[in-house]
N, CA, C and O atoms as a Tinker XYZ file with bonds, in Angstrom:
   388  protein
     1  N     -9.379000  -10.604000   11.218000    73     2
     2  CA    -8.383000  -10.876000   10.205000    64     1     3
     3  C     -7.357000  -11.821000   10.809000    63     2     4     5
     4  O     -6.596000  -11.446000   11.701000    81     3
     5  N     -7.349000  -13.021000   10.323000    73     3     6
     6  CA    -6.480000  -14.037000   10.894000    64     5     7
     7  C     -5.023000  -13.837000   10.514000    63     6     8     9
     8  O     -4.702000  -13.241000    9.486000    81     7
     9  N     -4.153000  -14.351000   11.372000    73     7    10
    10  CA    -2.737000  -14.378000   11.050000    64     9    11
    11  C     -2.021000  -13.055000   11.166000    63    10    12    13
    12  O     -0.907000  -12.912000   10.661000    81    11
    13  N     -2.629000  -12.083000   11.818000    73    11    14
    14  CA    -1.925000  -10.812000   11.965000    64    13    15
    15  C     -0.875000  -10.928000   13.047000    63    14    16    17
    16  O     -1.059000  -11.680000   14.004000    81    15
    17  N      0.205000  -10.214000   12.921000    73    15    18
    18  CA     1.273000  -10.236000   13.914000    64    17    19
    19  C      1.485000   -8.848000   14.479000    63    18    20    21
    20  O      1.130000   -7.835000   13.878000    81    19
    21  N      2.068000   -8.845000   15.639000    73    19    22
    22  CA     2.402000   -7.599000   16.307000    64    21    23
    23  C      3.577000   -6.943000   15.593000    63    22    24    25
    24  O      4.564000   -7.606000   15.273000    81    23
    25  N      3.470000   -5.656000   15.347000    73    23    26
    26  CA     4.559000   -4.907000   14.721000    64    25    27
    27  C      5.212000   -4.072000   15.806000    63    26    28    29
    28  O      4.551000   -3.257000   16.449000    81    27
    29  N      6.503000   -4.269000   16.012000    73    27    30
    30  CA     7.223000   -3.525000   17.036000    64    29    31
    31  C      8.467000   -2.898000   16.432000    63    30    32    33
    32  O      9.060000   -3.434000   15.497000    81    31
    33  N      8.852000   -1.754000   16.981000    73    31    34
    34  CA    10.061000   -1.073000   16.551000    64    33    35
    35  C     10.944000   -0.849000   17.762000    63    34    36    37
    36  O     10.458000   -0.484000   18.833000    81    35
    37  N     12.227000   -1.066000   17.596000    73    35    38
    38  CA    13.185000   -0.807000   18.668000    64    37    39
    39  C     13.472000    0.687000   18.729000    63    38    40    41
    40  O     13.322000    1.400000   17.737000    81    39
    41  N     13.885000    1.149000   19.898000    73    39    42
    42  CA    14.232000    2.570000   20.032000    64    41    43
    43  C     15.360000    2.954000   19.082000    63    42    44    45
    44  O     15.387000    4.072000   18.567000    81    43
    45  N     16.287000    2.036000   18.850000    73    43    46
    46  CA    17.411000    2.339000   17.957000    64    45    47
    47  C     16.943000    2.526000   16.521000    63    46    48    49
    48  O     17.582000    3.250000   15.756000    81    47
    49  N     15.844000    1.890000   16.141000    73    47    50
    50  CA    15.324000    2.046000   14.787000    64    49    51
    51  C     14.707000    3.424000   14.587000    63    50    52    53
    52  O     14.642000    3.919000   13.462000    81    51
    53  N     14.257000    4.041000   15.666000    73    51    54
    54  CA    13.653000    5.364000   15.567000    64    53    55
    55  C     14.681000    6.476000   15.695000    63    54    56    57
    56  O     14.421000    7.602000   15.270000    81    55
    57  N     15.819000    6.194000   16.259000    73    55    58
    58  CA    16.802000    7.256000   16.471000    64    57    59
    59  C     17.239000    7.847000   15.141000    63    58    60    61
    60  O     17.438000    7.131000   14.160000    81    59
    61  N     17.383000    9.146000   15.126000    73    59    62
    62  CA    17.785000    9.834000   13.901000    64    61    63
    63  C     16.609000   10.293000   13.066000    63    62    64    65
    64  O     16.792000   11.006000   12.079000    81    63
    65  N     15.394000    9.893000   13.447000    73    63    66
    66  CA    14.210000   10.319000   12.714000    64    65    67
    67  C     13.942000   11.787000   13.007000    63    66    68    69
    68  O     13.767000   12.171000   14.163000    81    67
    69  N     13.910000   12.604000   11.965000    73    67    70
    70  CA    13.739000   14.039000   12.153000    64    69    71
    71  C     12.322000   14.497000   11.854000    63    70    72    73
    72  O     11.954000   15.624000   12.186000    81    71
    73  N     11.527000   13.645000   11.234000    73    71    74
    74  CA    10.159000   14.046000   10.934000    64    73    75
    75  C      9.257000   13.652000   12.093000    63    74    76    77
    76  O      9.449000   12.606000   12.713000    81    75
    77  N      8.295000   14.477000   12.373000    73    75    78
    78  CA     7.351000   14.203000   13.445000    64    77    79
    79  C      5.955000   14.040000   12.849000    63    78    80    81
    80  O      5.526000   14.847000   12.024000    81    79
    81  N      5.257000   13.000000   13.268000    73    79    82
    82  CA     3.880000   12.740000   12.853000    64    81    83
    83  C      3.763000   12.534000   11.344000    63    82    84    85
    84  O      2.717000   12.834000   10.770000    81    83
    85  N      4.784000   12.044000   10.706000    73    83    86
    86  CA     4.747000   11.747000    9.281000    64    85    87
    87  C      5.422000   10.401000    9.034000    63    86    88    89
    88  O      6.004000   10.169000    7.974000    81    87
    89  N      5.334000    9.520000   10.029000    73    87    90
    90  CA     5.985000    8.222000    9.923000    64    89    91
    91  C      5.113000    7.259000    9.125000    63    90    92    93
    92  O      3.889000    7.384000    9.106000    81    91
    93  N      5.750000    6.307000    8.474000    73    91    94
    94  CA     5.027000    5.299000    7.711000    64    93    95
    95  C      4.289000    4.367000    8.665000    63    94    96    97
    96  O      4.667000    4.225000    9.828000    81    95
    97  N      3.235000    3.738000    8.161000    73    95    98
    98  CA     2.388000    2.860000    8.941000    64    97    99
    99  C      2.131000    1.612000    8.114000    63    98   100   101
   100  O      1.958000    1.708000    6.899000    81    99
   101  N      2.101000    0.441000    8.747000    73    99   102
   102  CA     1.793000   -0.810000    8.058000    64   101   103
   103  C      0.507000   -1.356000    8.661000    63   102   104   105
   104  O      0.422000   -1.555000    9.872000    81   103
   105  N     -0.505000   -1.602000    7.809000    73   103   106
   106  CA    -1.801000   -2.065000    8.295000    64   105   107
   107  C     -2.301000   -3.246000    7.472000    63   106   108   109
   108  O     -1.746000   -3.568000    6.421000    81   107
   109  N     -3.354000   -3.882000    7.965000    73   107   110
   110  CA    -4.128000   -4.859000    7.213000    64   109   111
   111  C     -5.516000   -4.258000    7.047000    63   110   112   113
   112  O     -6.058000   -3.687000    7.993000    81   111
   113  N     -6.096000   -4.379000    5.861000    73   111   114
   114  CA    -7.411000   -3.776000    5.618000    64   113   115
   115  C     -8.139000   -4.544000    4.528000    63   114   116   117
   116  O     -7.553000   -5.377000    3.837000    81   115
   117  N     -9.428000   -4.250000    4.386000    73   115   118
   118  CA   -10.194000   -4.774000    3.269000    64   117   119
   119  C    -10.081000   -3.767000    2.137000    63   118   120   121
   120  O    -10.435000   -2.599000    2.296000    81   119
   121  N     -9.591000   -4.220000    1.010000    73   119   122
   122  CA    -9.402000   -3.366000   -0.160000    64   121   123
   123  C    -10.104000   -4.034000   -1.325000    63   122   124   125
   124  O     -9.677000   -5.093000   -1.785000    81   123
   125  N    -11.180000   -3.424000   -1.810000    73   123   126
   126  CA   -11.943000   -4.040000   -2.886000    64   125   127
   127  C    -12.504000   -5.388000   -2.492000    63   126   128   129
   128  O    -12.486000   -6.315000   -3.302000    81   127
   129  N    -13.006000   -5.530000   -1.266000    73   127   130
   130  CA   -13.550000   -6.778000   -0.716000    64   129   131
   131  C    -12.518000   -7.892000   -0.596000    63   130   132   133
   132  O    -12.888000   -9.065000   -0.545000    81   131
   133  N    -11.254000   -7.558000   -0.552000    73   131   134
   134  CA   -10.189000   -8.547000   -0.433000    64   133   135
   135  C     -9.300000   -8.139000    0.732000    63   134   136   137
   136  O     -8.864000   -6.991000    0.808000    81   135
   137  N     -9.028000   -9.073000    1.642000    73   135   138
   138  CA    -8.171000   -8.757000    2.779000    64   137   139
   139  C     -6.723000   -8.653000    2.315000    63   138   140   141
   140  O     -6.155000   -9.614000    1.795000    81   139
   141  N     -6.145000   -7.497000    2.506000    73   139   142
   142  CA    -4.764000   -7.249000    2.097000    64   141   143
   143  C     -3.941000   -6.977000    3.349000    63   142   144   145
   144  O     -4.251000   -6.067000    4.117000    81   143
   145  N     -2.908000   -7.758000    3.549000    73   143   146
   146  CA    -2.024000   -7.567000    4.691000    64   145   147
   147  C     -0.813000   -6.758000    4.282000    63   146   148   149
   148  O     -0.463000   -6.702000    3.103000    81   147
   149  N     -0.191000   -6.149000    5.227000    73   147   150
   150  CA     1.025000   -5.369000    5.035000    64   149   151
   151  C      0.847000   -4.226000    4.035000    63   150   152   153
   152  O      1.650000   -4.069000    3.116000    81   151
   153  N     -0.189000   -3.446000    4.216000    73   151   154
   154  CA    -0.355000   -2.233000    3.413000    64   153   155
   155  C      0.558000   -1.179000    4.025000    63   154   156   157
   156  O      0.419000   -0.832000    5.198000    81   155
   157  N      1.478000   -0.679000    3.235000    73   155   158
   158  CA     2.449000    0.308000    3.698000    64   157   159
   159  C      1.894000    1.691000    3.406000    63   158   160   161
   160  O      1.755000    2.072000    2.244000    81   159
   161  N      1.576000    2.441000    4.447000    73   159   162
   162  CA     1.023000    3.782000    4.293000    64   161   163
   163  C      2.119000    4.784000    4.588000    63   162   164   165
   164  O      2.626000    4.861000    5.707000    81   163
   165  N      2.475000    5.542000    3.583000    73   163   166
   166  CA     3.524000    6.550000    3.708000    64   165   167
   167  C      2.906000    7.894000    3.349000    63   166   168   169
   168  O      2.651000    8.173000    2.177000    81   167
   169  N      2.668000    8.719000    4.353000    73   167   170
   170  CA     1.986000    9.992000    4.137000    64   169   171
   171  C      2.828000   10.981000    3.336000    63   170   172   173
   172  O      2.307000   11.992000    2.865000    81   171
   173  N      4.113000   10.707000    3.176000    73   171   174
   174  CA     4.970000   11.583000    2.393000    64   173   175
   175  C      5.076000   11.151000    0.944000    63   174   176   177
   176  O      5.770000   11.795000    0.157000    81   175
   177  N      4.398000   10.072000    0.577000    73   175   178
   178  CA     4.482000    9.541000   -0.777000    64   177   179
   179  C      3.605000   10.343000   -1.731000    63   178   180   181
   180  O      2.557000   10.860000   -1.346000    81   179
   181  N      4.049000   10.435000   -2.977000    73   179   182
   182  CA     3.272000   11.168000   -3.976000    64   181   183
   183  C      2.423000   10.240000   -4.834000    63   182   184   185
   184  O      1.670000   10.715000   -5.684000    81   183
   185  N      2.524000    8.929000   -4.633000    73   183   186
   186  CA     1.737000    7.981000   -5.411000    64   185   187
   187  C      1.413000    6.762000   -4.564000    63   186   188   189
   188  O      2.145000    6.432000   -3.632000    81   187
   189  N      0.319000    6.097000   -4.890000    73   187   190
   190  CA    -0.076000    4.858000   -4.221000    64   189   191
   191  C      0.078000    3.733000   -5.234000    63   190   192   193
   192  O     -0.430000    3.827000   -6.351000    81   191
   193  N      0.772000    2.674000   -4.849000    73   191   194
   194  CA     1.088000    1.600000   -5.788000    64   193   195
   195  C      0.503000    0.287000   -5.298000    63   194   196   197
   196  O      0.689000   -0.096000   -4.143000    81   195
   197  N     -0.205000   -0.397000   -6.186000    73   195   198
   198  CA    -0.675000   -1.754000   -5.948000    64   197   199
   199  C      0.107000   -2.625000   -6.921000    63   198   200   201
   200  O     -0.064000   -2.510000   -8.135000    81   199
   201  N      0.952000   -3.485000   -6.401000    73   199   202
   202  CA     1.777000   -4.309000   -7.272000    64   201   203
   203  C      0.913000   -5.274000   -8.072000    63   202   204   205
   204  O     -0.132000   -5.721000   -7.599000    81   203
   205  N      1.355000   -5.594000   -9.290000    73   203   206
   206  CA     0.579000   -6.412000  -10.209000    64   205   207
   207  C      0.241000   -7.768000   -9.605000    63   206   208   209
   208  O     -0.862000   -8.271000   -9.814000    81   207
   209  N      1.155000   -8.364000   -8.867000    73   207   210
   210  CA     0.895000   -9.667000   -8.243000    64   209   211
   211  C     -0.296000   -9.573000   -7.287000    63   210   212   213
   212  O     -1.147000  -10.463000   -7.266000    81   211
   213  N     -0.358000   -8.503000   -6.500000    73   211   214
   214  CA    -1.488000   -8.305000   -5.581000    64   213   215
   215  C     -2.777000   -8.068000   -6.369000    63   214   216   217
   216  O     -3.820000   -8.627000   -6.033000    81   215
   217  N     -2.709000   -7.250000   -7.407000    73   215   218
   218  CA    -3.873000   -6.992000   -8.267000    64   217   219
   219  C     -4.389000   -8.300000   -8.853000    63   218   220   221
   220  O     -5.594000   -8.551000   -8.861000    81   219
   221  N     -3.483000   -9.121000   -9.337000    73   219   222
   222  CA    -3.838000  -10.400000   -9.942000    64   221   223
   223  C     -4.490000  -11.328000   -8.915000    63   222   224   225
   224  O     -5.496000  -11.971000   -9.215000    81   223
   225  N     -3.930000  -11.401000   -7.717000    73   223   226
   226  CA    -4.478000  -12.266000   -6.669000    64   225   227
   227  C     -5.856000  -11.794000   -6.206000    63   226   228   229
   228  O     -6.667000  -12.601000   -5.751000    81   227
   229  N     -6.122000  -10.501000   -6.318000    73   227   230
   230  CA    -7.418000   -9.962000   -5.915000    64   229   231
   231  C     -8.504000  -10.247000   -6.950000    63   230   232   233
   232  O     -9.680000   -9.993000   -6.692000    81   231
   233  N     -8.129000  -10.767000   -8.109000    73   231   234
   234  CA    -9.059000  -11.131000   -9.181000    64   233   235
   235  C    -10.009000   -9.973000   -9.514000    63   234   236   237
   236  O    -11.230000  -10.119000   -9.467000    81   235
   237  N     -9.424000   -8.838000   -9.845000    73   235   238
   238  CA   -10.185000   -7.629000  -10.161000    64   237   239
   239  C    -10.378000   -7.439000  -11.661000    63   238   240   241
   240  O    -10.632000   -6.324000  -12.119000    81   239
   241  N    -10.260000   -8.511000  -12.420000    73   239   242
   242  CA   -10.346000   -8.418000  -13.871000    64   241   243
   243  C    -11.636000   -7.810000  -14.381000    63   242   244   245
   244  O    -11.671000   -7.265000  -15.484000    81   243
   245  N    -12.724000   -7.899000  -13.574000    73   243   246
   246  CA   -13.994000   -7.322000  -14.013000    64   245   247
   247  C    -14.035000   -5.804000  -13.825000    63   246   248   249
   248  O    -14.955000   -5.143000  -14.308000    81   247
   249  N    -13.042000   -5.253000  -13.126000    73   247   250
   250  CA   -12.921000   -3.798000  -12.974000    64   249   251
   251  C    -11.787000   -3.342000  -13.889000    63   250   252   253
   252  O    -10.619000   -3.582000  -13.584000    81   251
   253  N    -12.108000   -2.692000  -14.997000    73   251   254
   254  CA   -11.045000   -2.333000  -15.946000    64   253   255
   255  C    -10.103000   -1.262000  -15.394000    63   254   256   257
   256  O    -10.518000   -0.358000  -14.669000    81   255
   257  N     -8.841000   -1.387000  -15.753000    73   255   258
   258  CA    -7.853000   -0.368000  -15.400000    64   257   259
   259  C     -8.042000    0.841000  -16.311000    63   258   260   261
   260  O     -8.282000    0.696000  -17.510000    81   259
   261  N     -7.930000    2.023000  -15.735000    73   259   262
   262  CA    -7.957000    3.244000  -16.532000    64   261   263
   263  C     -6.564000    3.471000  -17.102000    63   262   264   265
   264  O     -5.565000    3.241000  -16.420000    81   263
   265  N     -6.496000    3.918000  -18.339000    73   263   266
   266  CA    -5.198000    4.192000  -18.953000    64   265   267
   267  C     -4.563000    5.416000  -18.318000    63   266   268   269
   268  O     -5.253000    6.375000  -17.970000    81   267
   269  N     -3.251000    5.378000  -18.169000    73   267   270
   270  CA    -2.506000    6.527000  -17.655000    64   269   271
   271  C     -1.349000    6.816000  -18.604000    63   270   272   273
   272  O     -0.707000    5.898000  -19.114000    81   271
   273  N     -1.097000    8.076000  -18.830000    73   271   274
   274  CA     0.007000    8.492000  -19.691000    64   273   275
   275  C      1.072000    9.165000  -18.843000    63   274   276   277
   276  O      1.321000   10.364000  -18.965000    81   275
   277  N      1.687000    8.382000  -17.994000    73   275   278
   278  CA     2.717000    8.920000  -17.112000    64   277   279
   279  C      3.752000    7.837000  -16.839000    63   278   280   281
   280  O      3.511000    6.653000  -17.077000    81   279
   281  N      4.867000    8.246000  -16.355000    73   279   282
   282  CA     5.918000    7.313000  -15.947000    64   281   283
   283  C      6.259000    7.588000  -14.493000    63   282   284   285
   284  O      6.120000    8.713000  -14.014000    81   283
   285  N      6.701000    6.562000  -13.803000    73   283   286
   286  CA     7.174000    6.706000  -12.430000    64   285   287
   287  C      8.673000    6.486000  -12.436000    63   286   288   289
   288  O      9.190000    5.684000  -13.214000    81   287
   289  N      9.364000    7.196000  -11.571000    73   287   290
   290  CA    10.815000    7.083000  -11.502000    64   289   291
   291  C     11.209000    6.534000  -10.143000    63   290   292   293
   292  O     10.834000    7.084000   -9.108000    81   291
   293  N     11.975000    5.434000  -10.152000    73   291   294
   294  CA    12.420000    4.808000   -8.916000    64   293   295
   295  C     13.570000    5.560000   -8.281000    63   294   296   297
   296  O     14.105000    6.512000   -8.848000    81   295
   297  N     13.942000    5.110000   -7.083000    73   295   298
   298  CA    15.024000    5.755000   -6.345000    64   297   299
   299  C     16.344000    5.719000   -7.103000    63   298   300   301
   300  O     17.165000    6.627000   -6.970000    81   299
   301  N     16.549000    4.679000   -7.893000    73   299   302
   302  CA    17.815000    4.557000   -8.619000    64   301   303
   303  C     17.731000    5.129000  -10.028000    63   302   304   305
   304  O     18.666000    4.989000  -10.816000    81   303
   305  N     16.600000    5.777000  -10.346000    73   303   306
   306  CA    16.458000    6.405000  -11.650000    64   305   307
   307  C     15.769000    5.546000  -12.692000    63   306   308   309
   308  O     15.552000    6.000000  -13.816000    81   307
   309  N     15.415000    4.298000  -12.342000    73   307   310
   310  CA    14.744000    3.458000  -13.331000    64   309   311
   311  C     13.350000    4.007000  -13.624000    63   310   312   313
   312  O     12.691000    4.568000  -12.749000    81   311
   313  N     12.919000    3.836000  -14.863000    73   311   314
   314  CA    11.612000    4.330000  -15.292000    64   313   315
   315  C     10.628000    3.168000  -15.266000    63   314   316   317
   316  O     10.911000    2.088000  -15.784000    81   315
   317  N      9.471000    3.403000  -14.656000    73   315   318
   318  CA     8.431000    2.384000  -14.554000    64   317   319
   319  C      7.192000    2.917000  -15.264000    63   318   320   321
   320  O      6.767000    4.046000  -15.021000    81   319
   321  N      6.619000    2.107000  -16.135000    73   319   322
   322  CA     5.409000    2.489000  -16.857000    64   321   323
   323  C      4.225000    1.742000  -16.237000    63   322   324   325
   324  O      4.121000    0.526000  -16.394000    81   323
   325  N      3.335000    2.445000  -15.540000    73   323   326
   326  CA     2.189000    1.782000  -14.909000    64   325   327
   327  C      1.293000    1.119000  -15.947000    63   326   328   329
   328  O      1.138000    1.620000  -17.061000    81   327
   329  N      0.707000   -0.010000  -15.571000    73   327   330
   330  CA    -0.228000   -0.692000  -16.465000    64   329   331
   331  C     -1.571000    0.021000  -16.503000    63   330   332   333
   332  O     -2.346000   -0.153000  -17.444000    81   331
   333  N     -1.844000    0.819000  -15.486000    73   331   334
   334  CA    -3.099000    1.548000  -15.443000    64   333   335
   335  C     -3.388000    2.049000  -14.046000    63   334   336   337
   336  O     -2.546000    1.978000  -13.151000    81   335
   337  N     -4.597000    2.557000  -13.878000    73   335   338
   338  CA    -5.021000    3.125000  -12.601000    64   337   339
   339  C     -6.381000    2.530000  -12.249000    63   338   340   341
   340  O     -7.197000    2.263000  -13.130000    81   339
   341  N     -6.618000    2.324000  -10.956000    73   339   342
   342  CA    -7.885000    1.774000  -10.489000    64   341   343
   343  C     -8.240000    2.440000   -9.167000    63   342   344   345
   344  O     -7.360000    2.741000   -8.361000    81   343
   345  N     -9.525000    2.668000   -8.948000    73   343   346
   346  CA   -10.008000    3.182000   -7.662000    64   345   347
   347  C    -10.739000    2.048000   -6.964000    63   346   348   349
   348  O    -11.633000    1.431000   -7.543000    81   347
   349  N    -10.361000    1.772000   -5.722000    73   347   350
   350  CA   -10.960000    0.677000   -4.967000    64   349   351
   351  C    -11.515000    1.185000   -3.650000    63   350   352   353
   352  O    -11.010000    2.156000   -3.086000    81   351
   353  N    -12.556000    0.525000   -3.164000    73   351   354
   354  CA   -13.146000    0.824000   -1.871000    64   353   355
   355  C    -12.215000    0.301000   -0.785000    63   354   356   357
   356  O    -11.766000   -0.843000   -0.855000    81   355
   357  N    -11.922000    1.118000    0.209000    73   355   358
   358  CA   -11.046000    0.740000    1.320000    64   357   359
   359  C    -11.846000    0.810000    2.605000    63   358   360   361
   360  O    -12.420000    1.850000    2.929000    81   359
   361  N    -11.887000   -0.314000    3.352000    73   359   362
   362  CA   -12.618000   -0.341000    4.607000    64   361   363
   363  C    -11.647000   -0.513000    5.763000    63   362   364   365
   364  O    -10.848000   -1.450000    5.785000    81   363
   365  N    -11.725000    0.403000    6.726000    73   363   366
   366  CA   -10.902000    0.351000    7.930000    64   365   367
   367  C    -11.818000    0.348000    9.143000    63   366   368   369
   368  O    -12.921000    0.894000    9.101000    81   367
   369  N    -11.364000   -0.261000   10.206000    73   367   370
   370  CA   -12.148000   -0.273000   11.435000    64   369   371
   371  C    -11.587000   -1.288000   12.404000    63   370   372   373
   372  O    -10.470000   -1.777000   12.238000    81   371
   373  N    -12.369000   -1.596000   13.407000    73   371   374
   374  CA   -11.928000   -2.580000   14.391000    64   373   375
   375  C    -12.404000   -3.955000   13.982000    63   374   376   377
   376  O    -13.367000   -4.092000   13.228000    81   375
   377  N    -11.732000   -4.964000   14.479000    73   375   378
   378  CA   -12.066000   -6.338000   14.135000    64   377   379
   379  C    -12.132000   -7.159000   15.402000    63   378   380   381
   380  O    -11.226000   -7.103000   16.235000    81   379
   381  N    -13.188000   -7.912000   15.549000    73   379   382
   382  CA   -13.314000   -8.804000   16.702000    64   381   383
   383  C    -13.092000  -10.233000   16.245000    63   382   384   385
   384  O    -13.687000  -10.666000   15.259000    81   383
   385  N    -12.240000  -10.978000   16.952000    73   383   386
   386  CA   -11.993000  -12.380000   16.554000    64   385   387
   387  C    -13.220000  -13.245000   16.688000    63   386   388
   388  O    -13.169000  -14.439000   16.393000    81   387
């Protein structure tokens, strides 16, 4: 996967963290046969979100979205209505240049 960069955290950025082994992770992976960079994995999250711009760039129009009858609530209380739901194949592993 070309163009990947090293992700580093300073000790000061970790100070004050009270959770153990539940930290967020940022990865690059193949998702639906499309290389997606900066996938934010948060094990404490209750939902997985693929932003519409990413969905559009992946050209998944031949895979229909399933309808959902739910709303999501943002940190500031805003209500978000998902356009739909999709299940995609996710491939993880090692990569040799």
